[in-house]
C-alpha positions as CSV (number, residue, x, y, z in Angstrom):
1,X,-18.6,-53.3,4.1
2,X,-18.0,-51.5,0.5
3,X,-19.8,-48.3,1.6
4,X,-17.0,-47.5,4.0
5,X,-13.9,-49.5,2.5
6,X,-12.3,-46.2,1.8
7,X,-12.1,-45.7,5.5
8,X,-10.7,-49.1,6.1
9,X,-8.1,-48.4,3.5
10,X,-7.2,-45.1,5.2
11,X,-6.9,-46.8,8.6
12,X,-4.2,-49.4,7.0
13,X,-2.4,-46.8,5.2
14,X,-1.8,-44.6,8.2
15,X,-0.9,-47.5,10.3
16,X,1.6,-48.5,7.8
17,X,2.8,-45.1,6.9
18,X,6.2,-43.7,6.3
19,X,8.6,-43.4,9.4
20,X,8.3,-43.3,13.3
21,X,4.9,-44.6,13.6
22,X,3.3,-47.6,15.2
23,X,1.8,-50.6,13.3
24,X,-0.7,-53.3,14.3
25,X,2.1,-55.8,14.7
26,X,-0.2,-58.9,15.4
27,X,-1.6,-58.3,11.7
28,X,2.0,-57.9,10.2
29,X,3.2,-60.9,12.1
30,X,0.2,-63.0,10.8
31,X,1.1,-62.0,7.3
32,X,4.6,-62.9,7.7
33,X,5.8,-59.2,7.0
34,X,8.1,-59.0,10.2
35,X,11.4,-60.6,10.3
36,X,12.9,-60.3,13.7
37,X,16.8,-60.2,13.9
38,X,18.6,-61.4,17.1
39,X,22.1,-59.8,17.5
40,X,23.7,-59.3,21.0
41,X,25.7,-56.4,20.0
42,X,22.8,-54.4,18.5
43,X,20.6,-55.3,21.3
44,X,23.1,-54.0,23.8
45,X,23.7,-50.7,22.0
46,X,20.0,-50.1,21.6
47,X,19.6,-50.7,25.4
48,X,22.3,-48.1,26.1
49,X,20.4,-45.8,23.8
50,X,16.9,-46.3,25.4
51,X,17.8,-46.6,29.2
52,X,18.1,-43.0,29.8
53,X,15.1,-42.1,27.7
54,X,12.9,-44.7,29.3
55,X,13.8,-43.3,32.8
56,X,12.8,-39.7,31.6
57,X,9.5,-41.1,30.1
58,X,8.5,-42.9,33.2
59,X,8.9,-46.1,31.3
60,X,12.0,-47.7,33.0
61,X,9.8,-50.1,35.1
62,X,7.4,-51.2,32.6
63,X,9.3,-53.9,31.0
64,X,9.8,-52.2,27.6
65,X,11.6,-54.2,24.9
66,X,13.2,-52.9,21.7
67,X,13.0,-55.4,18.8
68,X,15.2,-55.4,15.9
69,X,13.3,-55.9,12.5
70,X,15.1,-56.9,9.3
71,X,13.6,-54.3,6.9
72,X,15.7,-51.8,4.8
73,X,13.4,-48.7,5.3
74,X,14.0,-46.1,8.0
75,X,11.0,-47.0,10.3
76,X,10.2,-47.7,13.9
77,X,6.8,-48.5,15.6
78,X,5.3,-49.6,18.9
79,X,3.1,-52.4,19.9
80,X,2.2,-53.2,23.5
81,X,5.4,-52.8,25.5
82,X,7.7,-53.2,22.5
83,X,9.6,-50.8,20.1
84,X,10.2,-52.3,16.8
85,X,13.4,-50.7,15.2
86,X,14.2,-51.6,11.4
87,X,17.7,-52.3,10.5
88,X,17.3,-49.8,7.7
89,X,17.0,-47.0,10.3
90,X,20.2,-48.1,12.1
91,X,22.0,-48.4,8.8
92,X,20.9,-44.9,7.5
93,X,21.4,-43.1,10.7
94,X,25.0,-41.5,10.6
95,X,24.9,-40.9,14.3
96,X,23.5,-42.4,17.7
97,X,21.5,-39.1,18.2
98,X,19.3,-39.9,15.2
99,X,18.4,-43.3,16.7
100,X,18.0,-41.9,20.2
101,X,15.5,-39.2,18.7
102,X,13.5,-42.1,17.2
103,X,13.4,-44.0,20.5
104,X,12.3,-40.7,22.3
105,X,9.6,-40.2,19.8
106,X,8.4,-43.8,20.1
107,X,8.5,-43.5,24.0
108,X,6.3,-40.4,23.7
109,X,3.7,-42.6,22.1
110,X,4.2,-45.2,24.7
111,X,4.0,-42.8,27.6
112,X,1.0,-41.2,26.2
113,X,-1.0,-44.2,25.9
114,X,-1.6,-43.5,22.3
115,X,-2.2,-47.1,21.3
116,X,-5.2,-47.7,23.4
117,X,-6.5,-44.2,22.4
118,X,-6.0,-45.0,18.7
119,X,-8.1,-48.3,19.1
120,X,-10.8,-46.2,20.7
121,X,-10.6,-43.6,17.8
122,X,-11.0,-46.5,15.2
123,X,-13.8,-48.1,16.8
124,X,-15.5,-44.6,16.8
125,X,-14.6,-43.8,13.1
126,X,-16.1,-47.5,12.3
127,X,-19.3,-46.7,14.2
128,X,-19.7,-43.2,12.3
129,X,-19.0,-44.8,9.2
130,X,-21.5,-47.6,9.6
131,X,-24.1,-45.2,10.9
132,X,-23.7,-42.8,8.0
133,X,-23.7,-45.5,5.4
134,X,-27.0,-46.7,7.1
135,X,-28.5,-43.2,7.2
136,X,-27.7,-43.1,3.4
137,X,-29.1,-46.3,2.6
138,X,-32.4,-45.3,4.5
139,X,-32.9,-42.2,2.7
140,X,-32.1,-43.8,-0.8
141,X,-34.7,-46.5,0.2
142,X,-37.3,-43.9,1.2
143,X,-36.7,-42.1,-2.1
144,X,-37.0,-45.1,-4.1
145,X,-40.3,-45.9,-2.3
146,X,-41.8,-42.4,-2.8
147,X,-40.5,-42.3,-6.3
148,X,-38.5,-39.3,-5.6
149,X,-35.3,-39.3,-7.6
150,X,-33.8,-36.4,-5.7
151,X,-34.3,-38.2,-2.4
152,X,-32.4,-41.1,-3.7
153,X,-29.5,-39.1,-5.0
154,X,-29.3,-37.4,-1.3
155,X,-29.2,-40.9,0.1
156,X,-26.3,-42.0,-2.2
157,X,-24.4,-38.7,-1.1
158,X,-24.8,-39.4,2.5
159,X,-23.5,-43.0,2.1
160,X,-20.1,-41.5,0.5
161,X,-19.8,-38.5,2.8
162,X,-20.0,-40.4,5.9
163,X,-16.9,-42.3,5.5
164,X,-15.0,-39.3,4.3
165,X,-16.1,-37.5,7.8
166,X,-14.9,-40.4,9.8
167,X,-11.6,-40.6,7.9
168,X,-10.9,-37.0,8.4
169,X,-11.7,-37.1,12.0
170,X,-9.3,-40.1,12.6
171,X,-6.4,-38.7,10.5
172,X,-6.8,-35.1,12.3
173,X,-6.6,-37.2,15.6
174,X,-3.3,-39.0,14.3
175,X,-1.7,-35.9,13.3
176,X,-2.3,-34.2,16.8
177,X,-0.9,-37.2,18.3
178,X,2.3,-37.2,16.3
179,X,3.1,-33.7,17.3
180,X,2.3,-34.8,21.0
181,X,5.0,-37.5,20.6
182,X,7.5,-35.1,19.1
183,X,7.0,-32.6,22.2
184,X,7.5,-35.4,24.5
185,X,10.7,-36.7,22.8
186,X,12.2,-33.3,23.2
187,X,11.3,-33.2,26.9
188,X,13.0,-36.5,27.3
189,X,16.0,-35.5,25.4
190,X,16.4,-32.3,27.4
191,X,15.9,-34.1,30.6
192,X,18.9,-36.5,29.7
193,X,21.1,-33.9,28.6
194,X,21.0,-34.9,24.9
195,X,20.4,-32.9,21.6
196,X,17.2,-33.1,19.5
197,X,19.5,-32.1,16.5
198,X,19.3,-35.8,15.3
199,X,15.5,-35.8,15.4
200,X,15.6,-32.9,13.3
201,X,18.0,-34.5,10.7
202,X,15.5,-37.4,10.6
203,X,12.7,-35.2,9.5
204,X,14.7,-33.2,7.2
205,X,15.5,-36.4,5.4
206,X,11.9,-37.3,5.0
207,X,11.2,-33.8,3.8
208,X,13.8,-34.0,1.1
209,X,12.6,-37.4,-0.1
210,X,9.0,-36.0,-0.5
211,X,10.5,-33.2,-2.5
212,X,12.6,-35.3,-4.9
213,X,9.5,-37.7,-5.3
214,X,7.5,-34.7,-6.3
215,X,5.0,-35.3,-3.5
216,X,2.3,-32.5,-2.9
217,X,0.0,-33.9,-0.2
218,X,-3.3,-32.7,1.1
219,X,-2.8,-32.1,4.9
220,X,-6.2,-33.1,5.5
221,X,-5.6,-36.6,4.1
222,X,-2.4,-37.4,6.0
223,X,-1.9,-39.1,9.3
224,X,1.2,-37.3,9.8
225,X,1.5,-33.4,9.9
226,X,3.2,-32.4,6.8
227,X,7.1,-32.8,7.0
228,X,7.6,-29.1,6.7
229,X,5.3,-28.4,9.6
230,X,7.0,-30.9,12.1
231,X,10.4,-29.7,11.0
232,X,9.4,-26.1,11.8
233,X,8.1,-27.0,15.1
234,X,11.1,-29.5,15.8
235,X,13.5,-26.6,14.8
236,X,12.0,-24.1,17.1
237,X,12.0,-26.5,20.2
238,X,15.3,-28.1,19.5
239,X,17.1,-24.8,19.4
240,X,15.9,-23.6,22.6
241,X,17.8,-26.3,24.1
242,X,21.1,-25.6,25.8
243,X,22.2,-29.3,24.6
244,X,21.5,-28.7,21.0
245,X,24.9,-28.6,19.9
246,X,26.2,-31.4,22.2
247,X,27.7,-34.3,20.4
248,X,27.8,-38.1,21.0
249,X,30.8,-39.2,22.7
250,X,33.3,-40.8,20.5
251,X,33.0,-44.2,22.1
252,X,29.3,-44.1,21.4
253,X,29.9,-43.1,17.8
254,X,32.4,-45.9,17.4
255,X,29.9,-48.5,18.6
256,X,27.2,-47.0,16.3
257,X,29.7,-47.3,13.3
258,X,30.2,-50.9,14.0
259,X,26.9,-52.0,14.1
260,X,26.1,-49.8,10.9
261,X,29.2,-51.8,9.2
262,X,27.7,-55.3,10.5
263,X,24.1,-54.4,9.3
264,X,25.7,-53.3,5.8
265,X,27.6,-56.5,5.6
266,X,24.9,-58.9,6.3
267,X,22.4,-57.2,4.0
268,X,24.6,-56.5,1.2
269,X,28.2,-57.5,1.5
270,X,31.3,-55.6,0.8
271,X,29.5,-53.5,-1.7
272,X,26.9,-52.1,0.9
273,X,29.7,-51.6,3.4
274,X,31.7,-49.6,0.9
275,X,28.6,-47.3,0.3
276,X,27.8,-46.6,3.9
277,X,31.4,-45.6,4.5
278,X,32.3,-44.3,1.0
279,X,33.6,-41.2,2.8
280,X,35.6,-42.8,5.4
281,X,36.9,-46.1,4.3
282,X,39.4,-46.5,7.2
283,X,36.5,-46.0,9.7
284,X,36.4,-48.9,12.2
285,X,32.8,-49.8,11.2
286,X,34.0,-50.1,7.5
287,X,36.7,-52.3,8.6
288,X,34.4,-54.3,10.8
289,X,31.9,-54.7,7.9
290,X,34.6,-55.8,5.5
291,X,35.8,-58.5,7.9
292,X,32.3,-59.8,8.2
293,X,31.8,-59.7,4.5
294,X,34.9,-61.9,4.1
295,X,33.5,-64.2,6.7
296,X,30.0,-64.6,4.9
297,X,31.7,-65.4,1.4
298,X,33.8,-67.9,3.0
299,X,37.2,-66.3,3.1
300,X,37.7,-67.3,6.6
301,X,41.6,-66.7,6.4
302,X,41.0,-62.7,5.4
303,X,38.1,-62.6,7.9
304,X,40.2,-63.8,10.9
305,X,43.3,-61.6,10.1
306,X,41.0,-58.6,9.9
307,X,39.2,-59.4,13.3
308,X,42.4,-60.1,14.9
309,X,43.7,-56.7,14.0
310,X,40.5,-55.1,15.4
311,X,40.9,-57.1,18.7
312,X,44.4,-55.9,19.1
313,X,42.9,-52.4,19.2
314,X,40.0,-53.1,21.2
315,X,40.7,-56.3,23.4
316,X,37.8,-56.0,25.7
317,X,35.2,-55.8,23.0
318,X,33.0,-59.1,23.6
319,X,31.4,-58.9,20.1
320,X,34.8,-59.0,18.2
321,X,35.4,-62.1,20.1
322,X,31.9,-63.3,19.3
323,X,32.6,-62.7,15.5
324,X,36.1,-64.7,15.9
325,X,34.0,-67.7,17.3
326,X,31.8,-67.5,14.3
327,X,34.7,-67.4,11.9
328,X,36.1,-70.7,13.6
329,X,32.7,-72.3,13.3
330,X,32.6,-71.7,9.5
331,X,36.2,-72.8,9.4
332,X,35.1,-76.2,11.1
333,X,37.1,-75.3,14.3
334,X,34.5,-75.6,16.9
335,X,37.0,-76.2,19.8
336,X,38.6,-72.8,18.9
337,X,35.2,-71.4,18.5
338,X,34.0,-72.4,22.1
339,X,37.3,-70.5,23.4
340,X,36.2,-67.3,21.5
341,X,32.7,-67.3,22.7
342,X,33.8,-68.2,26.2
343,X,35.7,-65.1,26.2
344,X,32.8,-63.2,24.6
345,X,30.5,-64.3,27.4
346,X,33.1,-63.2,30.0
347,X,33.6,-59.7,28.5
348,X,29.8,-59.3,28.0
349,X,28.4,-56.7,30.5
350,X,24.8,-57.3,29.3
351,X,24.8,-61.0,30.1
352,X,23.1,-61.8,26.6
353,X,21.6,-65.1,26.3
354,X,22.4,-65.1,22.8
355,X,26.2,-65.3,23.5
356,X,25.9,-68.2,26.0
357,X,23.6,-69.9,23.4
358,X,26.4,-69.7,20.7
359,X,29.0,-70.8,23.4
360,X,26.7,-73.9,24.0
361,X,26.3,-74.6,20.2
362,X,30.0,-74.7,19.9
363,X,30.4,-77.3,22.6
364,X,27.6,-79.2,20.7
365,X,29.4,-78.9,17.5
366,X,32.6,-80.4,18.8
367,X,30.7,-83.8,19.0
368,X,32.7,-84.5,22.1
369,X,30.4,-86.2,24.5
370,X,32.5,-85.1,27.5
371,X,31.7,-81.4,26.7
372,X,27.9,-81.9,26.6
373,X,27.6,-81.3,30.3
374,X,29.1,-77.7,29.6
375,X,26.9,-77.4,26.5
376,X,23.7,-78.1,28.4
377,X,24.7,-75.8,31.2
378,X,25.4,-72.8,29.0
379,X,22.3,-73.4,26.8
380,X,19.9,-73.6,29.9
381,X,21.3,-70.5,31.3
382,X,20.9,-68.8,27.9
383,X,17.3,-69.8,28.0
384,X,16.8,-68.7,31.6
385,X,17.8,-65.3,30.6
386,X,16.3,-65.2,27.3
387,X,13.3,-67.8,26.9
388,X,12.8,-66.4,23.3
389,X,16.1,-67.6,22.1
390,X,14.4,-70.2,19.7
391,X,17.6,-71.5,18.3
392,X,18.9,-72.4,21.7
393,X,16.1,-74.9,22.2
394,X,17.3,-76.9,19.2
395,X,21.0,-76.7,20.3
396,X,19.9,-77.8,23.7
397,X,17.8,-80.6,22.5
398,X,21.0,-81.9,20.6
399,X,23.2,-81.7,23.7
400,X,20.6,-83.7,25.5
401,X,20.6,-86.3,22.8
402,X,24.4,-86.6,22.5
403,X,24.5,-87.1,26.1
404,X,22.1,-89.9,25.9
405,X,18.9,-88.3,27.6
406,X,16.4,-88.6,24.9
407,X,13.6,-87.5,26.9
408,X,14.8,-84.3,27.8
409,X,15.8,-83.7,24.2
410,X,12.3,-84.4,23.2
411,X,10.8,-82.2,26.1
412,X,13.2,-79.4,25.0
413,X,12.2,-79.6,21.5
414,X,8.6,-79.6,22.4
415,X,9.1,-76.4,24.5
416,X,10.8,-74.7,21.7
417,X,7.9,-75.5,19.3
418,X,5.4,-74.4,21.8
419,X,7.1,-70.9,22.4
420,X,7.4,-70.7,18.5
421,X,3.6,-71.0,18.5
422,X,3.8,-74.4,16.6
423,X,1.4,-76.2,19.1
424,X,1.0,-79.2,16.8
425,X,4.6,-80.2,16.7
426,X,5.0,-79.1,20.3
427,X,2.3,-81.7,21.4
428,X,3.9,-84.5,19.2
429,X,7.3,-84.1,21.0
430,X,5.8,-83.6,24.2
431,X,3.8,-86.8,24.0
432,X,6.9,-88.7,23.0
433,X,9.1,-87.2,25.8
434,X,6.2,-88.2,28.4
435,X,6.3,-91.7,27.4
436,X,10.0,-91.9,28.7
437,X,9.6,-89.9,32.0
438,X,8.4,-91.1,35.4
439,X,4.7,-89.9,35.9
440,X,4.3,-86.9,38.2
441,X,7.9,-85.5,38.1
442,X,8.2,-81.9,37.1
443,X,9.4,-82.9,33.4
444,X,6.6,-85.1,33.1
445,X,4.0,-82.5,34.3
446,X,5.5,-80.0,31.9
447,X,5.1,-82.4,29.1
448,X,1.6,-83.1,30.1
449,X,0.8,-79.4,30.2
450,X,1.8,-79.1,26.6
451,X,0.0,-82.2,25.4
452,X,-3.3,-80.9,27.0
453,X,-3.0,-77.4,26.0
454,X,-5.9,-76.0,24.2
455,X,-5.7,-72.9,22.1
456,X,-8.1,-70.2,23.1
């Protein structure tokens, strides 16, 4: 193992390298490095960004999901059928086109099947490293037995060179792959009538960061082409398009500004919002971010006043009504929160399970037994459309308990634990639920499935 540890380090480094690459997510999740964020507003916007690109890439029927990651760096990566987008990318990108360019690049990786090919390349690199190391050990052993110092030295050299050869072959493959994804992204953007200027802006940002950091890298030791090489290629291809100077629509820019304000507020409060919009403090995103900042620090009166002003200018914005509901919850007025969330659900064209889950939670928070039927209805609908809405399982369990249905309360809690990967807790609650159910019923059978589940 030590003889090719440098190769293994290289594999991990380029898989975790700077921006717009893909990462072994199972490893990152296992190490607790990926914190997923759920937000109906941001998910809806990303869906609108991605749909035309996915269609152009032939991915529209493959069930690709975009997952939001709570990380301040500008990065995105793919794993399986998922594109992971850092909150930092959204907060940094000044225009929708920059994020659309990132999605187009990641779609190039997905459409090109780069993940499977990468796994094959890693397997080949490991094999080459091991074989080279064994050859080196063999030569060293032969030299020692014959008493020839030179042979032993050559053997040691072979053991060191083999991982380096494998490393360079692997990195060369990744560099060509990145260029392929860039070309594919340009193709998708052209097909959807969008500019590649945002992609170009992104790479220029990386190039500037490298210059400021005094980075002078060996191109043969990078998993990505040097930024200047990618910029030159992108600029050439992008400027050939008749869509190069096309700008995002005002409505799309407005939505983008609003999610930037939201992310800034949640990540750093009013100071962060001020930094993002320092050149335009009256921007709707700045106003939205400041309202959220007031809400987060407990100033519900100011937050509500600002949200009401924003609603007056955009009455059909579901997410402004959603935020109004959150403010009412913090002000301990759950009945009014339920009314606001109900309006948000009514206006939501994406039919988000997150919004229905919050409406159900507001009903539960009232403590009114007469509203538990509505709470159960909304929360079950939320989980039907979004089974990974883990908070909704807890809310639904509470609703069943308040309605006096302890068996379903425990089964729901078991289901939530099971989907979250907490199998031991899931089995415990399922066993308790099963004892309260009639044997052979669908609910009893589901509890039994969880109890008897065996991890592979």
